[in-house]
C-alpha positions as CSV (number, residue, x, y, z in Angstrom):
1,X,5.0,-32.0,21.1
2,X,1.6,-33.6,19.9
3,X,1.4,-37.1,19.6
4,X,-1.6,-38.1,17.4
5,X,-2.3,-41.3,15.4
6,X,-5.1,-43.8,14.4
7,X,-4.4,-46.3,16.9
8,X,-5.1,-43.7,19.8
9,X,-8.4,-42.6,18.0
10,X,-9.1,-46.3,18.0
11,X,-8.3,-46.6,21.6
12,X,-10.1,-43.5,22.7
13,X,-13.4,-44.5,24.2
14,X,-12.5,-47.9,25.3
15,X,-13.5,-48.6,28.9
16,X,-13.8,-50.9,31.7
17,X,-12.1,-53.6,33.6
18,X,-8.7,-53.0,35.3
19,X,-6.9,-52.8,31.9
20,X,-8.6,-49.6,30.7
21,X,-6.1,-47.1,29.9
22,X,-6.5,-43.5,31.6
23,X,-8.8,-41.3,29.7
24,X,-6.2,-38.8,29.8
25,X,-3.6,-40.8,27.4
26,X,-6.2,-41.4,24.9
27,X,-6.9,-37.8,23.9
28,X,-4.6,-36.1,21.3
29,X,-6.1,-32.7,21.0
30,X,-6.1,-31.6,24.8
31,X,-3.6,-29.2,26.1
32,X,-1.9,-32.3,28.2
33,X,-0.9,-33.7,24.9
34,X,2.2,-31.1,25.0
35,X,5.2,-32.2,26.6
36,X,6.8,-30.0,29.1
37,X,9.4,-27.8,29.0
38,X,11.2,-30.1,31.0
39,X,11.3,-32.7,28.3
40,X,13.0,-30.9,25.8
41,X,15.6,-29.5,28.2
42,X,16.1,-33.2,28.9
43,X,16.5,-33.8,25.3
44,X,19.1,-30.9,25.2
45,X,21.0,-32.3,28.3
46,X,21.3,-36.1,26.8
47,X,22.9,-34.4,23.5
48,X,25.1,-31.8,25.3
49,X,28.1,-33.3,24.0
50,X,26.9,-33.1,20.4
51,X,25.7,-29.4,21.2
52,X,29.4,-28.4,22.6
53,X,31.1,-30.0,19.9
54,X,29.3,-28.1,17.0
55,X,29.5,-25.1,19.3
56,X,33.5,-25.5,19.6
57,X,34.0,-26.2,15.8
58,X,31.7,-23.2,15.0
59,X,33.5,-20.9,17.6
60,X,37.1,-21.8,16.3
61,X,35.9,-21.4,12.7
62,X,34.6,-18.1,13.5
63,X,38.0,-17.1,15.1
64,X,40.2,-18.7,12.4
65,X,37.5,-16.7,9.6
66,X,38.4,-13.2,11.8
67,X,41.9,-13.7,11.0
68,X,41.7,-14.9,7.6
69,X,39.3,-12.5,6.5
70,X,40.7,-8.9,4.6
71,X,40.2,-6.5,7.3
72,X,38.0,-3.7,6.1
73,X,38.6,0.2,7.0
74,X,36.0,2.9,7.4
75,X,36.7,6.7,7.4
76,X,34.2,9.7,7.6
77,X,34.3,13.1,6.5
78,X,31.8,15.6,7.9
79,X,30.4,18.0,6.0
80,X,27.6,20.8,7.2
81,X,25.1,22.7,5.6
82,X,24.6,26.3,7.1
83,X,21.4,27.9,8.1
84,X,19.8,28.5,4.3
85,X,21.0,31.3,2.2
86,X,18.2,33.0,0.2
87,X,19.1,33.3,-3.8
88,X,19.0,36.9,-3.6
89,X,21.1,38.5,-1.2
90,X,20.8,42.2,-1.3
91,X,17.3,42.6,-3.1
92,X,14.4,44.0,-1.0
93,X,12.1,40.8,-1.4
94,X,15.0,38.3,-0.3
95,X,13.3,35.8,2.1
96,X,14.6,33.1,4.1
97,X,13.4,29.5,3.4
98,X,10.9,27.9,5.8
99,X,12.0,25.8,8.8
100,X,10.4,22.8,7.5
101,X,12.2,22.8,4.1
102,X,15.7,22.0,5.7
103,X,15.1,18.0,5.7
104,X,14.2,18.5,1.8
105,X,17.3,20.4,1.6
106,X,19.4,17.8,3.3
107,X,17.8,15.0,1.4
108,X,18.3,16.9,-1.6
109,X,22.2,17.3,-0.8
110,X,22.6,14.0,-0.1
111,X,21.3,12.8,-3.5
112,X,23.8,15.3,-5.0
113,X,27.0,13.6,-3.3
114,X,25.8,10.2,-4.7
115,X,25.7,11.5,-8.2
116,X,28.0,10.8,-11.0
117,X,29.0,14.3,-11.3
118,X,30.3,14.4,-7.7
119,X,31.7,10.6,-8.0
120,X,33.2,10.6,-11.2
121,X,36.2,12.7,-10.9
122,X,37.0,11.0,-7.5
123,X,36.9,7.6,-9.1
124,X,39.1,8.7,-12.0
125,X,41.5,10.3,-9.5
126,X,42.0,7.0,-7.3
127,X,41.5,4.5,-10.2
128,X,38.3,3.3,-8.9
129,X,36.4,2.9,-12.1
130,X,37.5,-0.8,-12.5
131,X,35.2,-3.4,-12.3
132,X,35.2,-6.0,-9.5
133,X,36.5,-8.9,-12.2
134,X,39.4,-6.6,-13.3
135,X,37.9,-5.7,-16.5
136,X,37.8,-2.3,-18.6
137,X,36.6,0.8,-16.8
138,X,33.0,1.9,-16.9
139,X,31.5,3.6,-20.0
140,X,31.0,7.2,-19.8
141,X,27.4,7.0,-20.0
142,X,27.0,4.6,-17.2
143,X,26.9,6.5,-13.9
144,X,29.6,6.0,-11.3
145,X,29.0,3.9,-8.2
146,X,31.1,3.7,-5.4
147,X,30.3,0.4,-3.6
148,X,32.0,1.3,-0.3
149,X,30.5,5.0,0.1
150,X,27.7,5.7,2.0
151,X,25.9,8.8,2.8
152,X,24.2,9.4,6.1
153,X,22.2,12.6,7.7
154,X,23.1,13.0,11.6
155,X,19.4,13.5,13.3
156,X,18.2,17.0,14.6
157,X,21.6,18.4,12.9
158,X,22.5,20.1,9.6
159,X,25.7,17.6,9.2
160,X,26.2,15.1,6.6
161,X,28.7,12.3,7.2
162,X,30.4,10.7,4.1
163,X,31.9,7.2,4.9
164,X,34.1,5.3,2.8
165,X,35.0,1.7,3.3
166,X,38.1,0.3,2.0
167,X,40.8,-2.6,2.4
168,X,43.2,0.3,2.7
169,X,42.7,2.5,5.7
170,X,44.6,5.5,3.8
171,X,42.4,5.0,0.9
172,X,39.6,5.2,2.6
173,X,40.1,8.4,4.4
174,X,41.3,10.0,1.0
175,X,38.3,8.9,-0.8
176,X,36.0,10.1,1.8
177,X,37.8,13.8,1.8
178,X,38.0,13.7,-1.9
179,X,34.2,12.9,-2.1
180,X,33.6,15.9,0.1
181,X,35.8,18.5,-1.8
182,X,34.4,17.3,-5.2
183,X,30.9,17.8,-3.8
184,X,31.6,21.6,-2.8
185,X,33.5,22.2,-6.0
186,X,30.5,20.9,-7.9
187,X,28.2,22.8,-5.8
188,X,30.2,26.1,-6.1
189,X,30.2,25.3,-9.9
190,X,26.9,24.5,-10.2
191,X,25.8,27.7,-8.7
192,X,28.0,29.9,-10.9
193,X,27.0,28.5,-13.9
194,X,23.6,29.0,-12.7
195,X,23.9,32.3,-12.1
196,X,25.6,32.8,-15.6
197,X,22.9,31.2,-17.5
198,X,20.6,33.4,-15.5
199,X,22.3,36.6,-16.3
200,X,22.3,35.4,-20.0
201,X,18.8,34.7,-20.1
202,X,17.8,37.9,-18.7
203,X,20.3,40.1,-20.7
204,X,18.0,38.4,-24.0
205,X,15.1,39.5,-22.2
206,X,15.9,42.7,-21.3
207,X,17.2,43.3,-25.0
208,X,13.7,42.1,-26.2
209,X,11.9,44.2,-24.1
210,X,14.0,47.4,-24.9
211,X,13.0,47.0,-28.4
212,X,9.3,46.3,-27.6
213,X,9.6,49.4,-25.1
214,X,11.0,51.5,-28.3
215,X,8.2,50.3,-30.6
216,X,5.4,51.2,-28.1
217,X,7.1,54.7,-27.3
218,X,7.0,55.7,-30.9
219,X,3.3,54.3,-31.4
220,X,2.3,56.7,-28.4
221,X,4.2,59.8,-30.0
222,X,2.1,59.2,-33.3
223,X,-1.1,58.8,-31.2
224,X,-0.1,62.2,-29.8
225,X,0.5,63.9,-33.0
226,X,-2.9,62.4,-34.1
227,X,-4.7,63.9,-31.1
228,X,-2.9,67.4,-31.8
229,X,-2.3,68.3,-28.0
230,X,0.3,67.7,-25.6
231,X,-2.0,66.2,-22.9
232,X,-4.9,64.5,-24.6
233,X,-6.5,64.0,-20.8
234,X,-6.9,68.0,-20.5
235,X,-8.7,68.2,-23.9
236,X,-10.8,65.6,-22.8
237,X,-11.7,67.4,-19.6
238,X,-12.4,70.8,-21.6
239,X,-14.6,68.9,-23.8
240,X,-16.6,67.3,-21.0
241,X,-17.1,70.5,-19.5
242,X,-18.5,71.7,-22.6
243,X,-20.6,69.0,-23.3
244,X,-21.9,69.5,-19.7
245,X,-22.8,73.1,-20.4
246,X,-24.5,72.5,-23.6
247,X,-26.4,70.0,-21.8
248,X,-27.5,72.3,-19.3
249,X,-28.5,75.1,-21.9
250,X,-30.3,72.7,-24.0
251,X,-32.2,71.6,-20.7
252,X,-33.0,75.4,-20.2
253,X,-34.3,75.9,-23.8
254,X,-36.3,72.8,-23.8
255,X,-38.0,74.2,-20.3
256,X,-38.5,77.8,-21.9
257,X,-39.9,76.2,-25.2
258,X,-42.3,73.8,-23.0
259,X,-43.3,77.0,-21.0
260,X,-43.7,79.5,-24.2
261,X,-45.5,76.3,-25.8
262,X,-48.0,76.2,-22.9
263,X,-48.6,80.1,-23.2
264,X,-48.9,80.0,-26.9
265,X,-51.4,77.2,-26.8
266,X,-53.3,79.1,-23.9
267,X,-53.9,82.1,-26.5
268,X,-54.7,79.9,-29.0
269,X,-57.6,78.7,-27.1
270,X,-58.9,82.1,-25.7
271,X,-57.8,81.7,-22.2
272,X,-56.7,84.8,-20.3
273,X,-54.5,83.0,-18.2
274,X,-51.6,83.3,-20.6
275,X,-52.3,87.1,-21.0
276,X,-52.1,87.5,-17.3
277,X,-48.8,85.6,-16.7
278,X,-47.0,87.9,-19.6
279,X,-44.9,91.0,-18.8
280,X,-47.9,93.3,-19.7
281,X,-50.0,91.8,-17.4
282,X,-50.2,95.2,-15.3
283,X,-50.8,97.4,-18.2
284,X,-53.6,94.8,-19.5
285,X,-55.1,94.9,-15.9
286,X,-54.9,98.9,-15.8
287,X,-56.6,98.8,-19.1
288,X,-59.4,96.3,-18.0
289,X,-60.0,98.5,-15.3
290,X,-60.4,101.5,-17.4
291,X,-62.6,99.3,-19.6
292,X,-64.9,98.5,-16.8
293,X,-64.8,102.2,-15.6
294,X,-66.0,103.3,-18.9
295,X,-68.8,100.9,-19.1
296,X,-69.9,101.8,-16.1
297,X,-69.7,105.4,-16.7
298,X,-71.7,104.3,-19.8
299,X,-74.3,102.5,-17.9
300,X,-74.8,105.7,-15.8
301,X,-75.1,107.8,-18.6
302,X,-77.4,106.0,-20.4
303,X,-79.9,105.8,-17.5
304,X,-79.7,109.7,-17.7
305,X,-78.8,110.7,-20.9
306,X,-79.6,109.5,-24.4
307,X,-77.9,109.1,-27.7
308,X,-78.3,112.7,-28.6
309,X,-76.5,114.0,-25.5
310,X,-73.1,115.1,-25.5
311,X,-72.5,113.5,-22.2
312,X,-73.7,110.0,-23.6
313,X,-71.5,110.4,-26.8
314,X,-68.4,111.5,-24.5
315,X,-69.0,108.3,-22.6
316,X,-69.7,106.3,-25.6
317,X,-66.3,107.5,-27.3
318,X,-64.3,107.1,-24.2
319,X,-65.6,103.5,-23.9
320,X,-64.7,102.7,-27.7
321,X,-61.1,104.1,-27.0
322,X,-60.5,102.2,-24.0
323,X,-61.9,99.1,-25.5
324,X,-59.8,99.6,-28.7
325,X,-56.8,100.1,-26.5
326,X,-57.5,96.6,-25.0
327,X,-58.1,94.8,-27.8
328,X,-54.5,96.1,-29.3
329,X,-52.8,95.4,-26.2
330,X,-54.1,92.0,-26.1
331,X,-53.2,91.3,-30.1
332,X,-49.7,92.6,-29.2
333,X,-49.5,90.2,-26.4
334,X,-50.8,87.3,-28.1
335,X,-48.2,88.1,-31.0
336,X,-45.3,88.2,-28.8
337,X,-45.9,85.1,-27.4
338,X,-46.0,83.5,-30.7
339,X,-43.0,84.9,-31.7
340,X,-41.3,84.2,-28.2
341,X,-42.4,80.4,-28.7
342,X,-41.1,80.4,-32.1
343,X,-37.8,81.7,-30.8
344,X,-37.5,79.3,-28.2
345,X,-38.4,76.3,-30.6
346,X,-35.6,77.2,-32.7
347,X,-33.2,77.7,-30.0
348,X,-34.0,74.3,-28.7
349,X,-33.2,73.0,-32.1
350,X,-29.8,74.7,-32.3
351,X,-29.0,73.6,-28.9
352,X,-29.9,69.9,-29.7
353,X,-28.0,69.8,-33.0
354,X,-24.8,71.4,-30.9
355,X,-25.0,69.1,-28.2
356,X,-25.2,66.0,-30.6
357,X,-22.1,67.5,-32.7
358,X,-20.7,67.6,-29.1
359,X,-21.2,64.0,-28.0
360,X,-19.9,62.7,-31.4
361,X,-16.5,64.7,-30.9
362,X,-16.2,63.3,-27.2
363,X,-17.1,59.9,-28.2
364,X,-14.3,60.1,-30.8
365,X,-11.8,61.7,-28.5
366,X,-12.6,59.2,-25.6
367,X,-12.1,56.3,-27.8
368,X,-8.9,57.7,-29.1
369,X,-7.5,58.6,-25.4
370,X,-8.4,55.0,-24.5
371,X,-6.1,53.7,-27.0
372,X,-3.4,56.4,-25.7
373,X,-3.9,55.6,-22.3
374,X,-3.2,51.7,-23.2
375,X,-0.2,52.6,-25.2
376,X,0.9,55.1,-22.4
377,X,0.6,52.3,-19.7
378,X,2.4,49.6,-21.7
379,X,5.2,52.1,-21.9
380,X,5.1,52.6,-18.5
381,X,5.1,48.9,-17.5
382,X,8.1,48.1,-20.0
383,X,9.9,50.8,-18.4
384,X,9.4,49.6,-15.1
385,X,10.2,46.0,-16.2
386,X,13.1,47.1,-18.2
387,X,14.3,49.3,-15.3
388,X,14.0,46.2,-12.8
389,X,15.5,43.8,-14.7
390,X,18.7,45.7,-14.9
391,X,18.6,45.9,-11.2
392,X,18.5,42.3,-10.7
393,X,21.3,41.7,-13.3
394,X,23.4,44.0,-11.1
395,X,22.2,42.2,-8.0
396,X,22.8,38.8,-9.3
397,X,26.6,39.7,-10.2
398,X,26.9,40.6,-6.5
399,X,25.0,37.6,-5.2
400,X,26.8,35.0,-7.1
401,X,30.2,35.8,-4.7
402,X,27.6,34.6,-1.6
403,X,26.0,31.1,-3.0
404,X,29.3,29.1,-2.1
405,X,29.5,29.8,1.5
406,X,26.3,27.8,2.8
407,X,28.3,24.4,2.5
408,X,31.6,23.6,4.2
409,X,33.8,20.5,5.4
410,X,33.0,20.7,9.0
411,X,35.5,17.7,10.0
412,X,38.0,15.5,7.6
413,X,38.1,12.3,7.4
414,X,41.6,10.4,9.3
415,X,42.9,6.9,8.8
416,X,41.3,4.5,11.3
417,X,43.5,2.6,13.6
418,X,41.5,-0.5,13.4
419,X,39.3,-2.1,11.1
420,X,35.3,-2.4,11.2
421,X,35.3,-5.5,9.8
422,X,35.9,-8.5,11.0
423,X,35.8,-7.8,14.7
424,X,37.2,-10.9,16.3
425,X,35.5,-10.6,19.7
426,X,32.1,-10.2,17.7
427,X,33.0,-13.0,15.2
428,X,33.6,-15.2,18.4
429,X,30.6,-14.4,20.0
430,X,28.5,-14.6,16.9
431,X,29.8,-18.2,16.0
432,X,29.3,-19.0,19.8
433,X,25.7,-17.8,19.5
434,X,24.8,-19.0,16.2
435,X,26.2,-22.5,16.6
436,X,24.5,-22.7,19.9
437,X,21.2,-21.7,18.8
438,X,21.4,-23.7,15.5
439,X,22.6,-27.1,17.0
440,X,20.0,-26.8,19.8
441,X,17.2,-26.0,17.2
442,X,18.5,-29.2,15.3
443,X,18.7,-31.5,18.3
444,X,14.9,-30.5,19.1
445,X,13.9,-30.7,15.0
446,X,15.3,-34.2,15.2
447,X,13.5,-35.0,18.4
448,X,10.1,-33.1,17.0
449,X,10.8,-35.6,13.8
450,X,11.7,-38.9,15.8
451,X,8.8,-41.4,16.0
452,X,10.3,-43.4,18.4
453,X,10.2,-44.0,21.9
454,X,13.5,-42.6,23.5
455,X,12.8,-42.3,27.2
456,X,10.3,-43.3,30.0
457,X,8.9,-40.0,30.0
458,X,7.4,-40.3,26.4
459,X,6.6,-44.0,26.6
460,X,4.5,-43.2,30.0
461,X,2.7,-40.6,27.8
462,X,2.2,-42.7,24.9
463,X,1.3,-46.1,26.7
464,X,-0.8,-44.7,29.2
465,X,0.6,-47.4,31.3
466,X,2.8,-47.3,34.6
467,X,6.5,-47.6,33.3
468,X,8.1,-50.2,35.4
469,X,11.5,-48.8,35.1
470,X,14.2,-48.5,32.4
471,X,17.1,-51.3,31.5
472,X,20.7,-50.1,30.9
473,X,22.2,-50.5,27.7
474,X,24.7,-53.8,27.8
475,X,26.8,-53.7,25.1
476,X,27.9,-57.6,25.4
477,X,26.3,-59.9,27.8
478,X,28.6,-62.7,29.3
479,X,28.7,-66.0,27.4
480,X,26.6,-67.7,30.0
481,X,24.0,-65.2,30.7
482,X,23.0,-66.5,34.5
483,X,26.5,-67.4,35.7
484,X,26.8,-66.7,39.3
485,X,29.6,-64.3,38.9
486,X,30.5,-62.3,36.3
487,X,34.3,-61.9,35.2
488,X,35.8,-58.7,36.9
489,X,32.6,-58.2,39.1
490,X,35.8,-57.6,41.8
491,X,37.5,-54.9,39.9
492,X,35.8,-51.9,42.0
493,X,33.6,-51.0,39.2
494,X,36.3,-49.7,37.0
495,X,35.2,-52.4,34.5
496,X,32.7,-50.8,32.2
497,X,31.1,-53.9,30.9
498,X,30.9,-55.4,34.6
499,X,29.0,-52.7,36.3
500,X,26.2,-52.4,33.9
501,X,25.6,-56.2,34.0
502,X,25.2,-55.7,37.6
503,X,23.2,-52.7,37.5
504,X,20.9,-54.4,35.0
505,X,20.0,-57.2,37.5
506,X,19.1,-54.7,39.6
507,X,16.8,-52.9,37.5
508,X,15.4,-56.2,36.6
509,X,14.8,-57.3,40.3
510,X,13.2,-54.0,40.9
511,X,11.0,-54.5,38.3
512,X,9.9,-57.7,39.3
513,X,9.2,-56.6,42.9
514,X,6.9,-53.8,41.4
515,X,4.8,-56.5,39.2
516,X,4.3,-58.8,41.7
517,X,3.6,-56.0,44.7
518,X,1.4,-53.9,42.2
519,X,-2.2,-53.6,43.3
520,X,-3.4,-52.9,39.8
521,X,-1.8,-56.3,38.6
522,X,-3.6,-58.4,41.1
523,X,-2.2,-62.0,41.9
524,X,0.1,-62.7,38.9
525,X,1.2,-66.5,38.4
526,X,2.0,-66.3,34.7
527,X,3.2,-63.4,33.0
528,X,3.8,-63.0,29.2
529,X,6.9,-61.2,28.3
530,X,7.0,-59.6,24.9
531,X,7.5,-56.7,22.6
532,X,6.4,-54.9,19.7
533,X,8.7,-55.9,17.3
534,X,12.0,-57.9,17.2
535,X,15.6,-57.5,18.7
536,X,14.1,-55.2,21.7
537,X,15.6,-57.4,24.1
538,X,12.7,-59.5,25.8
539,X,14.0,-62.6,25.6
540,X,17.2,-61.7,28.0
541,X,14.8,-59.9,30.2
542,X,12.4,-63.0,30.5
543,X,15.7,-65.0,31.4
544,X,16.8,-62.5,34.0
545,X,13.3,-62.0,35.3
546,X,12.7,-65.9,35.8
547,X,16.2,-65.9,37.3
548,X,15.6,-62.9,39.9
549,X,12.3,-64.6,41.1
550,X,13.7,-68.2,41.5
551,X,16.8,-66.4,43.3
552,X,14.1,-65.6,46.1
553,X,13.6,-69.4,46.8
554,X,10.3,-69.5,44.6
555,X,10.1,-72.3,42.1
556,X,9.8,-70.5,38.7
557,X,9.2,-71.7,35.3
558,X,10.6,-70.1,31.9
559,X,8.9,-71.0,28.7
560,X,10.4,-70.1,25.6
561,X,7.6,-69.7,23.0
562,X,9.3,-67.9,20.7
563,X,9.7,-70.7,18.1
564,X,10.5,-68.6,15.3
565,X,13.6,-67.1,16.8
566,X,14.4,-69.3,20.1
567,X,17.0,-67.9,22.4
568,X,16.9,-69.2,25.9
569,X,18.8,-72.4,25.4
570,X,21.6,-70.1,24.5
571,X,21.3,-67.7,27.3
572,X,20.9,-70.6,29.9
573,X,23.4,-73.0,28.4
574,X,21.0,-75.9,28.4
575,X,19.9,-78.3,25.6
576,X,17.9,-77.4,22.9
577,X,16.2,-80.6,22.1
578,X,12.6,-81.4,23.1
579,X,11.2,-78.7,24.7
580,X,7.8,-76.7,23.8
581,X,8.1,-78.5,20.0
582,X,7.8,-82.0,21.4
583,X,4.9,-81.2,23.5
584,X,3.0,-79.8,20.8
585,X,3.9,-83.0,18.6
586,X,2.5,-85.0,21.8
587,X,6.1,-86.8,22.1
588,X,6.7,-85.4,25.7
589,X,5.1,-84.5,28.8
590,X,6.1,-81.5,30.7
591,X,8.4,-83.5,33.2
592,X,10.1,-84.8,30.0
593,X,10.2,-81.2,28.1
594,X,11.6,-79.1,31.0
595,X,15.3,-78.6,32.1
596,X,16.7,-77.5,35.0
597,X,18.9,-74.4,34.8
598,X,22.3,-75.2,36.1
599,X,23.4,-72.7,39.0
600,X,19.9,-71.8,39.6
601,X,18.1,-73.8,42.2
602,X,14.6,-73.0,41.8
603,X,14.3,-72.4,38.0
604,X,13.5,-74.7,35.4
605,X,13.0,-73.9,31.7
606,X,11.0,-75.4,28.5
607,X,13.1,-74.4,25.5
608,X,11.6,-73.9,22.0
609,X,12.8,-77.3,20.8
610,X,13.3,-78.3,16.9
611,X,13.0,-75.1,15.1
612,X,13.8,-76.7,11.8
613,X,10.2,-77.0,11.0
614,X,8.2,-75.4,13.8
615,X,4.6,-76.3,14.4
616,X,3.2,-72.9,14.7
617,X,-0.2,-73.4,14.5
618,X,-0.8,-75.3,18.1
619,X,1.8,-72.9,19.9
620,X,-0.8,-70.9,22.0
621,X,-2.9,-73.6,22.7
622,X,-0.2,-75.7,24.1
623,X,1.4,-73.1,26.2
624,X,-2.0,-72.3,27.9
625,X,-2.5,-76.0,28.4
626,X,1.4,-75.8,29.9
627,X,0.4,-72.9,32.1
628,X,-2.9,-75.0,33.4
629,X,-0.7,-78.0,34.0
630,X,2.5,-76.3,35.9
631,X,0.1,-74.0,37.6
632,X,0.1,-75.7,40.8
633,X,3.7,-76.9,41.0
634,X,5.4,-73.2,40.3
635,X,4.6,-70.0,42.1
636,X,5.6,-67.9,38.6
637,X,5.6,-68.9,34.9
638,X,7.3,-66.7,32.8
639,X,6.8,-67.1,28.8
640,X,9.0,-65.5,26.2
641,X,6.7,-64.9,23.4
642,X,7.2,-63.6,19.6
643,X,7.0,-60.0,18.7
644,X,3.4,-58.8,19.1
645,X,2.6,-57.2,15.5
646,X,2.2,-59.6,12.7
647,X,2.3,-62.7,14.8
648,X,-1.0,-64.6,16.4
649,X,0.9,-66.6,19.1
650,X,1.2,-63.8,21.6
651,X,-2.2,-62.6,21.3
652,X,-3.6,-65.9,22.0
653,X,-0.9,-66.4,25.1
654,X,-1.9,-63.2,26.5
655,X,-5.7,-63.7,26.6
656,X,-4.9,-66.5,29.1
657,X,-2.2,-65.3,31.3
658,X,-2.4,-63.2,34.3
659,X,-0.6,-60.4,32.9
660,X,1.4,-59.1,30.2
661,X,4.8,-56.9,30.4
662,X,5.8,-55.1,27.3
663,X,9.3,-54.5,26.6
664,X,10.4,-51.5,24.3
665,X,13.9,-50.1,23.1
666,X,14.8,-46.8,23.3
667,X,15.3,-45.3,20.1
668,X,13.9,-48.1,18.1
669,X,10.2,-49.1,19.2
670,X,7.8,-46.3,17.1
671,X,4.9,-44.9,19.0
672,X,2.8,-46.3,16.2
673,X,3.8,-50.0,17.1
674,X,3.6,-49.6,20.9
675,X,0.1,-48.2,20.1
676,X,-0.8,-51.1,17.9
677,X,0.4,-53.2,20.4
678,X,-1.6,-51.8,23.1
679,X,-4.7,-51.8,21.2
680,X,-4.5,-55.4,20.3
681,X,-3.9,-56.4,23.9
682,X,-6.7,-54.4,25.0
683,X,-8.9,-56.0,22.3
684,X,-8.6,-59.4,23.8
685,X,-8.9,-58.4,27.2
686,X,-5.2,-59.0,28.4
687,X,-4.0,-57.6,31.7
688,X,-1.1,-55.4,30.6
689,X,0.8,-54.8,34.0
690,X,2.9,-52.5,32.8
691,X,6.2,-51.4,30.4
692,X,10.0,-51.6,30.4
693,X,12.1,-49.4,28.4
694,X,15.3,-51.4,27.4
695,X,18.7,-50.3,26.0
696,X,18.6,-46.8,27.7
697,X,21.8,-44.8,27.5
698,X,22.3,-44.0,31.0
699,X,25.0,-41.7,30.6
700,X,22.6,-39.1,28.6
701,X,19.6,-40.1,30.6
702,X,17.8,-39.2,34.0
703,X,18.3,-42.9,35.4
704,X,22.1,-41.9,34.8
705,X,21.5,-40.7,38.8
706,X,20.2,-43.9,39.9
707,X,23.1,-45.7,38.2
708,X,25.3,-43.6,40.1
709,X,24.1,-43.8,43.5
710,X,23.9,-47.6,42.8
711,X,27.4,-47.6,41.4
712,X,28.7,-45.5,44.5
713,X,27.2,-48.0,47.2
714,X,28.1,-51.1,45.2
715,X,31.5,-50.1,45.3
716,X,31.7,-49.1,48.7
717,X,30.3,-52.8,49.3
718,X,32.9,-54.1,47.5
719,X,36.2,-52.4,48.7
720,X,35.1,-52.3,52.4
721,X,35.5,-54.8,55.0
722,X,32.2,-56.4,56.9
723,X,33.3,-54.1,60.0
724,X,33.8,-51.2,57.7
725,X,30.3,-51.7,56.1
726,X,28.6,-52.0,59.5
727,X,30.4,-48.9,60.5
728,X,29.1,-47.1,57.6
729,X,25.8,-48.2,58.1
């Protein structure tokens, strides 16, 4: 819990003098500003009876509710999904599903169990279509939803639990079993319907395929008839061989023509190279040898004989004849070469024409054969597809009998012996825990939202002052506050009003010793007792405080400076005439204004006097004069002043007294008013000797232990004789 407000901010940083507040109490943002866990535990301990009452009521209510609430029963039917069977059992291309698909398969089956097709027959069978308000049944278009149905998959298994909850335990088991069987029947029907539908579709497809196959076969026959052969591929092979042969012959003819053309060109040019390469080259060479021999003989004859000799003529005739034969042979060879060239040229042309015709025929045949092959492949593929479809239709009729074996009921639901809701032990435990936590949280929340000072720990933290003690909550003081003996004081502590009075006076006496003997307070001859607000118990404490000091044999003066609400004359049973009002108006002196308190040897009191029209302007000045005048005669002067806030008298009086004692009321004095009062006192330099917390409920506070110790000791003192007391001591 953090305490932060403008007053603490104002007070922060002020220092000097014995009245300075500890710096740790003025900082609102440090970790020390958070109260300890013991503070909250103490708060819970103070309100333990409220917590116990809330816990008891809530626990009893939970127990009653567990008997009143209609019990709900639960039944579970277990379905198993066997290892996935392929859709094609006897086909060669059958394959099992992948292992990773099992989760998807089970999730799919779980959704199918929740489907309308599975739940509607069950809902109609057990009349579960009625709405919760008793209206008409659900429409056919709206899907059926069973509110008490849950479908769960058991991890690491192929099991599915179908659970149904109902107020009727027999109905719960029947519905769970019915849903499981409806799911299996629906699964079988769906598989059979799918198989029948697939067969129907395949029959339509095979009829269309057969018609297409017949059309393709007829087209193929027409193409065969057009080609005029049984096997177009064989004709294509013969034509190809012929084309290769013609191409080879054409190449040879072309080479022969080129060779003949070369020889012909050589003859035309007069070169003998062509003649020498001809088949008559040997005869031509022989004639050339004869010509050279005839020429040599002619040359010899010419050297010996003249033209008229017979030898000369014979040699000349021989040379002429050989020369003629050579020329005729050469002419014949040239003519033959020319004829062979022309024949080779003609043969080449014929082969070229024949090859071109063969190529055209081959191209036409290839084009026709390509179309034929396409038709033939189409017929073959359609025939194969037709045969495959026939085979699959036959297989599908066999496979349909195996489809329902993959899902079965592993364990049927049975009526439950005990309801799952409500469970009395759980209800009671939850009621206990929830009420305990809720009540504790409510108390802590109220504590956090409460801005008042409720205990000494909070007061010490807020004020930053020593807390001199706490005063018990006295329900009703006796008529005469300081009478020597309260009624019922000798009742061994059984009177609930007597014991707190005694304890109250003991607390006052303890506070008196603390104030007078505190080194921090110094020498205190005059003390102002005030409070931040009205009705916080300052006047009753002032009377007891003065009486406690006077009981020590010290002469004490009690001054009632609260002219707005005087009360000391009532507490001490003295006259209300004269007093401080008379002194302010100048009619009375101190000796005339003060009164002796009956039954108190050393206690005098200056009452407020006539407060019908109190002179409020001179109260502070008169009290300070009274302190100065009575200081030599009295050991302690106790001033009861008005509350600090909104009144000027306590501020003026506080600046002239030796000490100021603040009185706060537990649960009423707010933190803000306490801080404002301290800030005001600090600003005028008042010596705040400490603070007391009044009206503390001892039975819910830590001081209760102190009260019990006092009560035990006091009871022993009252009920024992002096000799027994000395023996016990």
